[in-house]
DRENFI-749947 format. One record per residue (C-alpha): residue number from 0; residue in one letter; x, y, z. Coordinates in steps of 0.001 Angstrom, whole numbers, plus 500000, padded with zeros to 6 digits. Example, Ala and Ser with C-alpha at 12.3 -4.5 7.8 and 13.67 -1.06 7.14 Angstrom:
BEGIN
> num, residu, x, y, z
> 0, a, 512300, 495500, 507800
> 1, s, 513670, 498940, 507140
This chain:
BEGIN
> num, residu, x, y, z
> 0, m, 138303, 693823, 979704
> 1, a, 137902, 697459, 980786
> 2, i, 140499, 698557, 978210
> 3, g, 138613, 696624, 975529
> 4, h, 135372, 698394, 976450
> 5, r, 137060, 701797, 976261
> 6, v, 138640, 701060, 972886
> 7, r, 135363, 699719, 971518
> 8, a, 133547, 702824, 972742
> 9, r, 136018, 705046, 970893
> 10, l, 135790, 703010, 967693
> 11, a, 132176, 701851, 967479
> 12, d, 129698, 702579, 970250
> 13, g, 130449, 705738, 972172
> 14, p, 129561, 709376, 971455
> 15, g, 132098, 710830, 969044
> 16, s, 133254, 707367, 967897
> 17, l, 133758, 706426, 964252
> 18, g, 130595, 704317, 964444
> 19, h, 128608, 707210, 965901
> 20, a, 129812, 709521, 963113
> 21, a, 128809, 706941, 960504
> 22, r, 125331, 706632, 962011
> 23, r, 124927, 710422, 961916
> 24, r, 125901, 710486, 958236
> 25, r, 123389, 707740, 957454
> 26, a, 120670, 709631, 959325
> 27, a, 121415, 712762, 957302
> 28, k, 121281, 710774, 954062
> 29, l, 117950, 709208, 955059
> 30, v, 116473, 712674, 955739
> 31, e, 117845, 713956, 952423
> 32, t, 116420, 710965, 950544
> 33, f, 112955, 711278, 952086
> 34, p, 112301, 715028, 952438
> 35, g, 108674, 714348, 953414
> 36, l, 109685, 712190, 956381
> 37, a, 107974, 714462, 958913
> 38, g, 104600, 713562, 957421
> 39, m, 105220, 709823, 956997
> 40, r, 104033, 706727, 958839
> 41, v, 107203, 704676, 959289
> 42, l, 107684, 700977, 960009
> 43, d, 111073, 700283, 961605
> 44, l, 111985, 696597, 961338
> 45, g, 114292, 695561, 964150
> 46, g, 114801, 699057, 965518
> 47, e, 114266, 700729, 968877
> 48, p, 112255, 703772, 970024
> 49, l, 115493, 705385, 971258
> 50, f, 116705, 705722, 967657
> 51, w, 113707, 707853, 966720
> 52, r, 113673, 709900, 969917
> 53, g, 117081, 711268, 968947
> 54, f, 116497, 711411, 965189
> 55, p, 116870, 714845, 963509
> 56, v, 113352, 714652, 962006
> 57, r, 110325, 713262, 963828
> 58, p, 108001, 711293, 961530
> 59, a, 104232, 711607, 961886
> 60, h, 104170, 708113, 963404
> 61, v, 106644, 705258, 963897
> 62, t, 105889, 701579, 964485
> 63, v, 108925, 699741, 965834
> 64, l, 108898, 695949, 965409
> 65, n, 111491, 694041, 967408
> 66, l, 111913, 690642, 969058
> 67, l, 112603, 692589, 972252
> 68, s, 109915, 694512, 974118
> 69, f, 110221, 698263, 974575
> 70, d, 108241, 700910, 976397
> 71, a, 107046, 703697, 974100
> 72, a, 105279, 706412, 976051
> 73, e, 105115, 708828, 973146
> 74, p, 101796, 708917, 971248
> 75, w, 103705, 708973, 967947
> 76, i, 105624, 705706, 968598
> 77, d, 104192, 702174, 968783
> 78, a, 106498, 699403, 970009
> 79, v, 105354, 695987, 968734
> 80, t, 107009, 692741, 969842
> 81, g, 107440, 690261, 967006
> 82, d, 109526, 688760, 964222
> 83, a, 110429, 691013, 961290
> 84, c, 110305, 687964, 958987
> 85, d, 106816, 686991, 960181
> 86, p, 105157, 690105, 961627
> 87, p, 102056, 689985, 963821
> 88, a, 098691, 691264, 962638
> 89, a, 099325, 694596, 964354
> 90, v, 101819, 695234, 961551
> 91, t, 100523, 693248, 958565
> 92, r, 097033, 694755, 958646
> 93, r, 098461, 698258, 958249
> 94, r, 100043, 700101, 955351
> 95, f, 103009, 702440, 955824
> 96, d, 104648, 705246, 953880
> 97, l, 108204, 704055, 954515
> 98, v, 110017, 700996, 955882
> 99, v, 113341, 701613, 957627
> 100, s, 115764, 698950, 958807
> 101, n, 119321, 699430, 960025
> 102, s, 121741, 696512, 960448
> 103, v, 119051, 693851, 960872
> 104, i, 118844, 691732, 957715
> 105, e, 122262, 690180, 958445
> 106, h, 120872, 688794, 961729
> 107, v, 117686, 687038, 960591
> 108, g, 119259, 683635, 959927
> 109, g, 120022, 682614, 956360
> 110, h, 118753, 682990, 952824
> 111, v, 115114, 681954, 953285
> 112, p, 114490, 684238, 956300
> 113, r, 116179, 687072, 954404
> 114, q, 113784, 686493, 951510
> 115, r, 110849, 686671, 953931
> 116, f, 112268, 689830, 955472
> 117, a, 112538, 691455, 952034
> 118, e, 108961, 690412, 951212
> 119, v, 107754, 692091, 954419
> 120, v, 109594, 695277, 953425
> 121, l, 108120, 695290, 949915
> 122, r, 104578, 694547, 951113
> 123, a, 104491, 697103, 953906
> 124, a, 105277, 700275, 951902
> 125, d, 106212, 701628, 948485
> 126, r, 109342, 703287, 949911
> 127, h, 112139, 701699, 951893
> 128, w, 115596, 702164, 953383
> 129, v, 117293, 698859, 954305
> 130, q, 120899, 699177, 955468
> 131, t, 123392, 696431, 956254
> 132, p, 127179, 696203, 956736
> 133, y, 128991, 695114, 953571
> 134, r, 130443, 691626, 953657
> 135, y, 133713, 692511, 951911
> 136, f, 134759, 695460, 954040
> 137, p, 137960, 694224, 955706
> 138, v, 136823, 694741, 959325
> 139, e, 133792, 692851, 960654
> 140, p, 131770, 695648, 962323
> 141, h, 130020, 693770, 965138
> 142, w, 133212, 692429, 966689
> 143, v, 135566, 695040, 965173
> 144, f, 137815, 692167, 964117
> 145, p, 139677, 692151, 960752
> 146, g, 138418, 689472, 958367
> 147, m, 136320, 687664, 960973
> 148, q, 133480, 687056, 958484
> 149, f, 135780, 684879, 956351
> 150, l, 136960, 682588, 959155
> 151, p, 135605, 679083, 959974
> 152, l, 132768, 679066, 962487
> 153, r, 134886, 677492, 965249
> 154, v, 137481, 680253, 964906
> 155, r, 134777, 682941, 964885
> 156, a, 133345, 681380, 968039
> 157, e, 136728, 681650, 969733
> 158, v, 136927, 685302, 968686
> 159, t, 133624, 685964, 970459
> 160, r, 135074, 684381, 973612
> 161, r, 138526, 685946, 973619
> 162, w, 138630, 689145, 971548
> 163, p, 138633, 692146, 973924
> 164, l, 136524, 694289, 971551
> 165, s, 133663, 691775, 971376
> 166, p, 130265, 693338, 972157
> 167, g, 129739, 690593, 974747
> 168, r, 131791, 687634, 975926
> 169, a, 130261, 684166, 975504
> 170, g, 130373, 682020, 978620
> 171, d, 130925, 678680, 976872
> 172, l, 131452, 677205, 973405
> 173, p, 127765, 676598, 972503
> 174, e, 126956, 680207, 973347
> 175, a, 129986, 681382, 971371
> 176, v, 128935, 679349, 968323
> 177, a, 125411, 680769, 968544
> 178, n, 126751, 684326, 968786
> 179, a, 129124, 683902, 965861
> 180, a, 126529, 682179, 963679
> 181, s, 123933, 684876, 964373
> 182, v, 125593, 687272, 961917
> 183, e, 125852, 686648, 958161
> 184, l, 127060, 689712, 956297
> 185, l, 125616, 690268, 952820
> 186, s, 127163, 690930, 949429
> 187, l, 125979, 693422, 946808
> 188, t, 124669, 690510, 944723
> 189, e, 122429, 689363, 947578
> 190, m, 121103, 692848, 948264
> 191, r, 120285, 693327, 944569
> 192, a, 118503, 689973, 944507
> 193, y, 116388, 690728, 947587
> 194, f, 115560, 694279, 946460
> 195, p, 115643, 694181, 942642
> 196, d, 113740, 697449, 942113
> 197, s, 115875, 699476, 944534
> 198, y, 119066, 701374, 944009
> 199, l, 122026, 700697, 946288
> 200, w, 123625, 703536, 948210
> 201, y, 127164, 702848, 949407
> 202, e, 128702, 704210, 952570
> 203, r, 132486, 704242, 952254
> 204, a, 135457, 704317, 954621
> 205, v, 139067, 704719, 953446
> 206, g, 137707, 704479, 949901
> 207, l, 136085, 701061, 950444
> 208, i, 132396, 700168, 950680
> 209, k, 131598, 699833, 954391
> 210, s, 127833, 699419, 954287
> 211, v, 125143, 699150, 951627
> 212, t, 121584, 700463, 951722
> 213, a, 118756, 699346, 949454
> 214, v, 116692, 702466, 948748
> 215, r, 113377, 702932, 947005
> 216, a, 112202, 706522, 947192
């Protein structure tokens, strides 16, 4: 288990890992795409205040909407608890300059919730940046397991229980099924359908599309 944690940290989670380098590249691309970010009011769907505290550019104001509750002591960050597919009034009654979402749309639970999520993005602001791992990259990024997204649910559940690089080990089969079913990676066709007026920016690794971002600038 300890070896698995160390390997995962080097590949995905830790400082200096491949995942950390990829997140830095995406942050740089976001700043390049929205050069006026420092003056923008940003809605982050599914994010955390920590992301913005360490971001290279500080927006004028950030509202973070997440199912989890966070403390946000900074006057320029609001942390709102709620569902990104059905936001509370604290979000819907406001208008933003930019919506940002990183690796969230694949977790919301199927086609209809993804449609609702996209509608929230399009209503909240004229500009957006919605990133998600690409379904057909050969390594599933959450579990760092080759081809996991193409396996039957029961096999994916067993991966969550036994694979040493899993982000968390399920205690029993129902929990493992819930964990495995909580991620549905998206194709380019789906992203184009949910965000028809956006262009898609591709992040690549070893020449293959690793993640896709719907951008409207």
